[in-house]
VMD Tcl script that builds the backbone (N, CA, C; Angstrom):
set m [mol new atoms 360]
animate dup $m
set s [atomselect $m all]
$s set {name element resname resid chain x y z} {
  {N N UNK 1 A 0.616 -1.094 0.055}
  {CA C UNK 1 A 0.147 -0.099 -0.103}
  {C C UNK 1 A 0.817 1.386 -0.129}
  {N N UNK 2 A 0.570 2.206 -0.852}
  {CA C UNK 2 A 1.424 3.394 -0.863}
  {C C UNK 2 A 0.481 4.441 -0.025}
  {N N UNK 3 A 1.522 5.115 0.820}
  {CA C UNK 3 A 1.221 6.212 1.696}
  {C C UNK 3 A 1.253 7.509 1.034}
  {N N UNK 4 A 0.363 8.462 1.267}
  {CA C UNK 4 A 0.696 9.738 0.524}
  {C C UNK 4 A 1.681 10.481 1.215}
  {N N UNK 5 A 2.561 11.255 0.453}
  {CA C UNK 5 A 3.568 12.112 1.273}
  {C C UNK 5 A 2.888 13.078 2.376}
  {N N UNK 6 A 1.728 13.299 2.194}
  {CA C UNK 6 A 1.277 14.231 3.215}
  {C C UNK 6 A 0.899 13.371 4.680}
  {N N UNK 7 A 0.242 12.092 4.457}
  {CA C UNK 7 A 0.114 11.190 5.570}
  {C C UNK 7 A 1.501 10.659 5.967}
  {N N UNK 8 A 2.303 10.445 5.188}
  {CA C UNK 8 A 3.701 10.124 5.634}
  {C C UNK 8 A 4.317 11.286 6.674}
  {N N UNK 9 A 4.247 12.495 6.197}
  {CA C UNK 9 A 4.653 13.608 6.883}
  {C C UNK 9 A 4.181 13.906 8.199}
  {N N UNK 10 A 2.643 13.666 8.295}
  {CA C UNK 10 A 1.880 13.804 9.397}
  {C C UNK 10 A 2.274 12.672 10.415}
  {N N UNK 11 A 2.429 11.505 9.958}
  {CA C UNK 11 A 2.971 10.518 10.688}
  {C C UNK 11 A 4.403 10.645 11.471}
  {N N UNK 12 A 5.259 11.301 10.839}
  {CA C UNK 12 A 6.495 11.558 11.091}
  {C C UNK 12 A 6.682 12.475 12.042}
  {N N UNK 13 A 5.791 13.756 12.000}
  {CA C UNK 13 A 5.230 14.814 12.811}
  {C C UNK 13 A 4.948 14.185 14.260}
  {N N UNK 14 A 4.021 13.403 14.092}
  {CA C UNK 14 A 3.367 12.689 15.365}
  {C C UNK 14 A 4.569 11.976 16.058}
  {N N UNK 15 A 5.315 11.155 15.436}
  {CA C UNK 15 A 6.405 10.383 15.913}
  {C C UNK 15 A 7.250 11.247 16.844}
  {N N UNK 16 A 7.686 12.577 15.862}
  {CA C UNK 16 A 8.714 13.271 16.481}
  {C C UNK 16 A 8.181 14.059 17.672}
  {N N UNK 17 A 6.821 14.465 17.695}
  {CA C UNK 17 A 6.238 15.084 18.807}
  {C C UNK 17 A 6.272 14.240 20.016}
  {N N UNK 18 A 5.873 12.840 19.813}
  {CA C UNK 18 A 5.835 12.053 21.007}
  {C C UNK 18 A 7.013 11.793 21.395}
  {N N UNK 19 A 8.248 11.415 20.600}
  {CA C UNK 19 A 9.467 11.639 21.130}
  {C C UNK 19 A 9.999 12.555 21.762}
  {N N UNK 20 A 9.705 14.038 21.662}
  {CA C UNK 20 A 10.122 15.134 22.158}
  {C C UNK 20 A 9.507 15.109 23.584}
  {N N UNK 21 A 8.163 15.085 23.555}
  {CA C UNK 21 A 7.249 15.146 24.694}
  {C C UNK 21 A 7.751 14.062 25.777}
  {N N UNK 22 A 8.284 12.815 25.271}
  {CA C UNK 22 A 8.757 12.062 26.150}
  {C C UNK 22 A 10.055 12.473 27.025}
  {N N UNK 23 A 10.888 13.518 26.229}
  {CA C UNK 23 A 11.981 13.872 26.704}
  {C C UNK 23 A 11.899 15.145 27.416}
  {N N UNK 24 A 10.790 15.584 27.828}
  {CA C UNK 24 A 10.334 16.767 28.782}
  {C C UNK 24 A 9.811 18.095 27.884}
  {N N UNK 25 A 10.006 18.070 26.628}
  {CA C UNK 25 A 9.190 19.208 25.715}
  {C C UNK 25 A 7.874 19.108 25.622}
  {N N UNK 26 A 7.285 20.473 25.734}
  {CA C UNK 26 A 5.787 20.724 25.663}
  {C C UNK 26 A 5.465 21.317 24.228}
  {N N UNK 27 A 4.556 20.652 23.623}
  {CA C UNK 27 A 3.964 21.276 22.330}
  {C C UNK 27 A 3.363 22.695 22.724}
  {N N UNK 28 A 3.724 23.517 21.667}
  {CA C UNK 28 A 3.030 24.932 21.640}
  {C C UNK 28 A 2.253 24.897 20.564}
  {N N UNK 29 A 2.811 24.914 19.180}
  {CA C UNK 29 A 1.824 24.852 17.920}
  {C C UNK 29 A 2.319 23.635 17.052}
  {N N UNK 30 A 1.781 23.483 15.993}
  {CA C UNK 30 A 2.061 22.470 15.156}
  {C C UNK 30 A 1.596 22.937 13.840}
  {N N UNK 31 A 2.430 22.855 12.698}
  {CA C UNK 31 A 2.182 23.005 11.478}
  {C C UNK 31 A 1.771 24.678 11.245}
  {N N UNK 32 A 2.443 25.460 11.761}
  {CA C UNK 32 A 2.316 26.782 11.517}
  {C C UNK 32 A 2.839 27.291 10.124}
  {N N UNK 33 A 1.964 27.879 9.213}
  {CA C UNK 33 A 2.436 28.239 7.953}
  {C C UNK 33 A 2.238 29.919 7.604}
  {N N UNK 34 A 3.489 30.065 7.040}
  {CA C UNK 34 A 3.368 31.616 6.535}
  {C C UNK 34 A 3.869 31.382 5.352}
  {N N UNK 35 A 3.728 32.630 4.458}
  {CA C UNK 35 A 3.956 32.683 2.908}
  {C C UNK 35 A 5.530 32.262 3.010}
  {N N UNK 36 A 6.114 31.472 2.384}
  {CA C UNK 36 A 7.401 31.103 2.308}
  {C C UNK 36 A 7.873 30.167 3.202}
  {N N UNK 37 A 7.085 29.659 4.169}
  {CA C UNK 37 A 7.752 28.789 5.003}
  {C C UNK 37 A 6.811 28.057 6.090}
  {N N UNK 38 A 7.031 26.923 6.760}
  {CA C UNK 38 A 6.094 26.355 7.478}
  {C C UNK 38 A 6.974 25.673 8.776}
  {N N UNK 39 A 6.437 26.064 9.812}
  {CA C UNK 39 A 7.195 25.524 11.134}
  {C C UNK 39 A 6.218 24.313 11.491}
  {N N UNK 40 A 7.141 22.961 11.521}
  {CA C UNK 40 A 6.435 21.747 11.654}
  {C C UNK 40 A 6.063 21.786 13.127}
  {N N UNK 41 A 6.951 21.929 14.130}
  {CA C UNK 41 A 6.480 21.761 15.499}
  {C C UNK 41 A 7.270 23.141 16.328}
  {N N UNK 42 A 6.516 23.507 17.088}
  {CA C UNK 42 A 7.059 24.580 17.954}
  {C C UNK 42 A 6.821 23.840 19.373}
  {N N UNK 43 A 7.921 23.960 20.182}
  {CA C UNK 43 A 7.705 23.350 21.509}
  {C C UNK 43 A 8.662 24.050 22.469}
  {N N UNK 44 A 8.444 23.900 23.835}
  {CA C UNK 44 A 8.920 24.807 24.947}
  {C C UNK 44 A 9.888 23.660 25.727}
  {N N UNK 45 A 11.041 24.141 26.013}
  {CA C UNK 45 A 12.060 23.295 26.480}
  {C C UNK 45 A 12.414 24.170 27.673}
  {N N UNK 46 A 11.909 24.218 28.723}
  {CA C UNK 46 A 12.605 25.187 30.016}
  {C C UNK 46 A 12.152 26.579 29.246}
  {N N UNK 47 A 12.967 27.472 29.460}
  {CA C UNK 47 A 12.767 28.851 29.005}
  {C C UNK 47 A 12.816 28.921 27.614}
  {N N UNK 48 A 13.248 27.967 26.750}
  {CA C UNK 48 A 13.533 28.018 25.301}
  {C C UNK 48 A 12.343 27.910 24.356}
  {N N UNK 49 A 12.110 28.347 23.479}
  {CA C UNK 49 A 11.021 28.021 22.384}
  {C C UNK 49 A 11.962 27.396 21.576}
  {N N UNK 50 A 11.484 26.274 20.953}
  {CA C UNK 50 A 12.113 25.579 20.129}
  {C C UNK 50 A 11.339 25.142 18.817}
  {N N UNK 51 A 11.957 25.775 17.806}
  {CA C UNK 51 A 11.346 25.565 16.463}
  {C C UNK 51 A 11.937 24.057 15.884}
  {N N UNK 52 A 10.943 23.051 15.484}
  {CA C UNK 52 A 11.598 21.660 15.247}
  {C C UNK 52 A 11.421 21.488 13.837}
  {N N UNK 53 A 12.159 21.018 12.907}
  {CA C UNK 53 A 11.822 20.886 11.679}
  {C C UNK 53 A 12.235 19.211 11.703}
  {N N UNK 54 A 11.045 18.594 11.087}
  {CA C UNK 54 A 10.867 17.168 11.075}
  {C C UNK 54 A 11.214 16.759 9.630}
  {N N UNK 55 A 12.113 15.934 9.563}
  {CA C UNK 55 A 12.504 15.385 8.302}
  {C C UNK 55 A 12.451 13.882 8.158}
  {N N UNK 56 A 11.851 13.068 7.340}
  {CA C UNK 56 A 11.711 11.911 7.258}
  {C C UNK 56 A 12.075 11.088 5.829}
  {N N UNK 57 A 12.704 9.970 5.852}
  {CA C UNK 57 A 13.107 9.243 4.566}
  {C C UNK 57 A 13.043 7.796 4.741}
  {N N UNK 58 A 12.523 7.139 3.861}
  {CA C UNK 58 A 12.519 5.686 3.851}
  {C C UNK 58 A 14.078 5.015 3.491}
  {N N UNK 59 A 14.915 5.673 3.000}
  {CA C UNK 59 A 16.347 5.249 2.718}
  {C C UNK 59 A 17.168 6.446 2.558}
  {N N UNK 60 A 18.412 6.206 2.494}
  {CA C UNK 60 A 19.396 7.135 2.602}
  {C C UNK 60 A 20.198 7.264 1.386}
  {N N UNK 61 A 19.572 6.691 0.187}
  {CA C UNK 61 A 20.194 6.704 -1.248}
  {C C UNK 61 A 20.595 8.117 -1.533}
  {N N UNK 62 A 19.899 9.124 -1.201}
  {CA C UNK 62 A 19.829 10.402 -1.722}
  {C C UNK 62 A 20.317 11.338 -0.436}
  {N N UNK 63 A 20.921 10.721 0.580}
  {CA C UNK 63 A 21.315 11.557 1.803}
  {C C UNK 63 A 20.478 11.164 2.858}
  {N N UNK 64 A 20.803 11.506 4.158}
  {CA C UNK 64 A 20.124 11.196 5.438}
  {C C UNK 64 A 19.068 12.269 5.344}
  {N N UNK 65 A 17.900 11.960 6.350}
  {CA C UNK 65 A 16.929 12.903 6.478}
  {C C UNK 65 A 17.589 14.435 6.787}
  {N N UNK 66 A 18.471 14.252 8.016}
  {CA C UNK 66 A 19.200 15.604 8.329}
  {C C UNK 66 A 19.841 16.273 7.370}
  {N N UNK 67 A 20.673 15.762 6.451}
  {CA C UNK 67 A 21.190 16.361 5.270}
  {C C UNK 67 A 20.301 17.148 4.549}
  {N N UNK 68 A 18.986 16.798 4.441}
  {CA C UNK 68 A 18.051 17.435 3.364}
  {C C UNK 68 A 17.518 18.818 4.209}
  {N N UNK 69 A 18.074 19.386 5.256}
  {CA C UNK 69 A 17.825 20.426 5.810}
  {C C UNK 69 A 19.042 21.396 5.277}
  {N N UNK 70 A 18.625 21.992 4.101}
  {CA C UNK 70 A 19.718 22.696 3.385}
  {C C UNK 70 A 19.623 24.171 3.888}
  {N N UNK 71 A 20.944 24.794 3.416}
  {CA C UNK 71 A 20.951 26.207 3.967}
  {C C UNK 71 A 19.645 27.105 3.420}
  {N N UNK 72 A 19.091 26.818 2.225}
  {CA C UNK 72 A 18.112 27.693 1.892}
  {C C UNK 72 A 16.549 27.224 2.604}
  {N N UNK 73 A 16.549 25.953 3.200}
  {CA C UNK 73 A 15.519 25.458 3.970}
  {C C UNK 73 A 15.675 26.311 5.483}
  {N N UNK 74 A 16.852 26.350 5.932}
  {CA C UNK 74 A 17.239 26.983 7.103}
  {C C UNK 74 A 16.689 28.517 7.238}
  {N N UNK 75 A 16.973 28.985 6.067}
  {CA C UNK 75 A 16.580 30.536 5.827}
  {C C UNK 75 A 15.138 30.592 5.951}
  {N N UNK 76 A 14.528 29.803 5.217}
  {CA C UNK 76 A 12.973 29.952 5.303}
  {C C UNK 76 A 12.582 29.554 6.617}
  {N N UNK 77 A 13.168 28.704 7.449}
  {CA C UNK 77 A 12.740 28.660 8.854}
  {C C UNK 77 A 12.877 29.567 9.769}
  {N N UNK 78 A 14.035 30.406 9.585}
  {CA C UNK 78 A 14.346 31.366 10.367}
  {C C UNK 78 A 13.623 32.580 9.949}
  {N N UNK 79 A 12.983 32.747 8.813}
  {CA C UNK 79 A 12.145 33.818 8.630}
  {C C UNK 79 A 10.835 33.601 9.139}
  {N N UNK 80 A 10.413 32.308 8.923}
  {CA C UNK 80 A 8.969 31.842 9.546}
  {C C UNK 80 A 8.992 32.006 10.963}
  {N N UNK 81 A 10.070 31.638 11.527}
  {CA C UNK 81 A 10.243 31.889 13.095}
  {C C UNK 81 A 10.171 33.002 13.558}
  {N N UNK 82 A 10.946 34.175 12.879}
  {CA C UNK 82 A 10.802 35.682 13.165}
  {C C UNK 82 A 9.438 36.202 13.095}
  {N N UNK 83 A 8.701 35.582 11.944}
  {CA C UNK 83 A 7.354 36.106 11.637}
  {C C UNK 83 A 6.486 35.629 13.158}
  {N N UNK 84 A 6.686 34.410 13.379}
  {CA C UNK 84 A 5.851 33.819 14.654}
  {C C UNK 84 A 6.134 34.591 15.705}
  {N N UNK 85 A 7.367 34.743 16.053}
  {CA C UNK 85 A 7.793 35.540 17.395}
  {C C UNK 85 A 7.277 36.974 17.295}
  {N N UNK 86 A 7.142 37.553 16.185}
  {CA C UNK 86 A 6.582 38.826 15.954}
  {C C UNK 86 A 5.059 39.066 16.213}
  {N N UNK 87 A 4.501 37.959 15.491}
  {CA C UNK 87 A 2.944 37.952 15.615}
  {C C UNK 87 A 2.583 37.750 16.920}
  {N N UNK 88 A 3.166 36.761 17.492}
  {CA C UNK 88 A 2.869 36.196 18.813}
  {C C UNK 88 A 3.407 37.159 20.338}
  {N N UNK 89 A 4.079 38.305 19.794}
  {CA C UNK 89 A 4.597 39.324 20.559}
  {C C UNK 89 A 5.435 38.573 21.428}
  {N N UNK 90 A 6.365 37.553 21.197}
  {CA C UNK 90 A 7.069 36.788 22.319}
  {C C UNK 90 A 8.784 37.227 22.017}
  {N N UNK 91 A 9.355 37.343 23.381}
  {CA C UNK 91 A 10.734 37.755 23.364}
  {C C UNK 91 A 11.308 36.592 24.548}
  {N N UNK 92 A 11.714 35.490 23.682}
  {CA C UNK 92 A 12.269 34.217 24.540}
  {C C UNK 92 A 13.510 33.916 23.810}
  {N N UNK 93 A 14.397 33.298 24.595}
  {CA C UNK 93 A 15.389 32.591 24.026}
  {C C UNK 93 A 14.899 31.329 22.901}
  {N N UNK 94 A 15.434 31.108 21.845}
  {CA C UNK 94 A 15.050 30.347 20.893}
  {C C UNK 94 A 16.272 29.470 20.432}
  {N N UNK 95 A 15.870 28.266 20.030}
  {CA C UNK 95 A 16.952 27.467 19.354}
  {C C UNK 95 A 16.104 26.666 18.102}
  {N N UNK 96 A 16.782 26.202 17.235}
  {CA C UNK 96 A 16.244 25.513 16.042}
  {C C UNK 96 A 16.947 23.907 16.103}
  {N N UNK 97 A 15.756 23.004 16.292}
  {CA C UNK 97 A 16.232 21.711 16.402}
  {C C UNK 97 A 15.907 20.935 15.158}
  {N N UNK 98 A 16.218 19.779 14.717}
  {CA C UNK 98 A 15.978 18.678 13.762}
  {C C UNK 98 A 15.561 17.692 14.015}
  {N N UNK 99 A 14.773 16.979 14.044}
  {CA C UNK 99 A 14.154 15.660 14.369}
  {C C UNK 99 A 14.259 14.657 12.844}
  {N N UNK 100 A 15.301 13.907 12.687}
  {CA C UNK 100 A 15.471 13.132 11.327}
  {C C UNK 100 A 15.095 11.683 11.707}
  {N N UNK 101 A 14.001 11.179 11.012}
  {CA C UNK 101 A 13.402 9.789 11.047}
  {C C UNK 101 A 14.053 9.221 9.819}
  {N N UNK 102 A 14.603 8.086 10.218}
  {CA C UNK 102 A 14.795 7.024 8.972}
  {C C UNK 102 A 13.873 5.865 9.093}
  {N N UNK 103 A 12.839 5.812 8.073}
  {CA C UNK 103 A 11.787 4.643 8.398}
  {C C UNK 103 A 12.266 3.546 7.222}
  {N N UNK 104 A 13.487 3.149 7.454}
  {CA C UNK 104 A 13.707 1.928 6.691}
  {C C UNK 104 A 13.004 0.617 7.601}
  {N N UNK 105 A 13.367 -0.549 6.964}
  {CA C UNK 105 A 12.795 -1.940 7.439}
  {C C UNK 105 A 12.589 -1.800 8.853}
  {N N UNK 106 A 11.807 -2.299 9.806}
  {CA C UNK 106 A 11.471 -2.323 10.996}
  {C C UNK 106 A 11.304 -0.946 11.752}
  {N N UNK 107 A 11.611 -0.955 12.873}
  {CA C UNK 107 A 11.389 0.254 13.668}
  {C C UNK 107 A 12.080 1.597 13.237}
  {N N UNK 108 A 11.327 2.640 13.186}
  {CA C UNK 108 A 11.932 4.069 12.859}
  {C C UNK 108 A 13.238 4.449 13.530}
  {N N UNK 109 A 14.022 5.005 13.024}
  {CA C UNK 109 A 15.375 5.249 13.699}
  {C C UNK 109 A 15.261 6.834 13.904}
  {N N UNK 110 A 15.035 7.687 15.184}
  {CA C UNK 110 A 14.937 8.961 15.453}
  {C C UNK 110 A 16.158 9.311 15.796}
  {N N UNK 111 A 16.765 10.505 15.200}
  {CA C UNK 111 A 17.839 11.186 15.525}
  {C C UNK 111 A 17.461 12.626 15.879}
  {N N UNK 112 A 17.630 13.157 17.101}
  {CA C UNK 112 A 17.303 14.492 17.562}
  {C C UNK 112 A 18.495 15.249 17.557}
  {N N UNK 113 A 18.435 16.263 16.827}
  {CA C UNK 113 A 19.736 17.181 16.643}
  {C C UNK 113 A 19.404 18.501 17.328}
  {N N UNK 114 A 19.795 18.647 18.553}
  {CA C UNK 114 A 19.516 20.205 19.299}
  {C C UNK 114 A 20.434 21.013 18.585}
  {N N UNK 115 A 20.028 22.176 18.653}
  {CA C UNK 115 A 20.555 23.338 18.277}
  {C C UNK 115 A 21.188 23.084 16.827}
  {N N UNK 116 A 20.493 22.478 16.096}
  {CA C UNK 116 A 20.959 22.319 14.717}
  {C C UNK 116 A 21.406 23.376 13.867}
  {N N UNK 117 A 21.198 24.593 14.087}
  {CA C UNK 117 A 21.471 25.702 13.104}
  {C C UNK 117 A 21.281 26.701 14.028}
  {N N UNK 118 A 21.784 28.044 13.758}
  {CA C UNK 118 A 21.808 29.428 14.230}
  {C C UNK 118 A 21.435 30.342 13.417}
  {N N UNK 119 A 20.725 31.515 14.026}
  {CA C UNK 119 A 20.620 32.582 13.565}
  {C C UNK 119 A 21.892 33.278 12.944}
  {N N UNK 120 A 21.962 33.727 11.724}
  {CA C UNK 120 A 23.241 34.517 11.275}
  {C C UNK 120 A 22.911 35.816 10.677}
}
mol reanalyze $m
mol bondsrecalc $m
mol representation Tube
mol addrep $m
């Protein structure tokens, strides 16, 4: 059975959210969309607001899920996060994490990359 990319992405976000919540983070928002960018998960980790990019792949033929977060993707995430902070009128320390999920045979492998990239 072929699963649509949207359903696959939603399942990966569900898995990432559960994974992070089990490690003490709290969900603030999900799938926040702005023109030119989307924030998959926004979570709270103590005093930090964490913008989480979830990437999932079924194989590494074209690279790992984490490697798919290119510089241009990072720039889109940074712009979307800035808009979110502005519209919510928040002034909190932030970080950008990546949850990379490899859904090969068997159990999905989850890699959590804290502070994956910085504001530049």
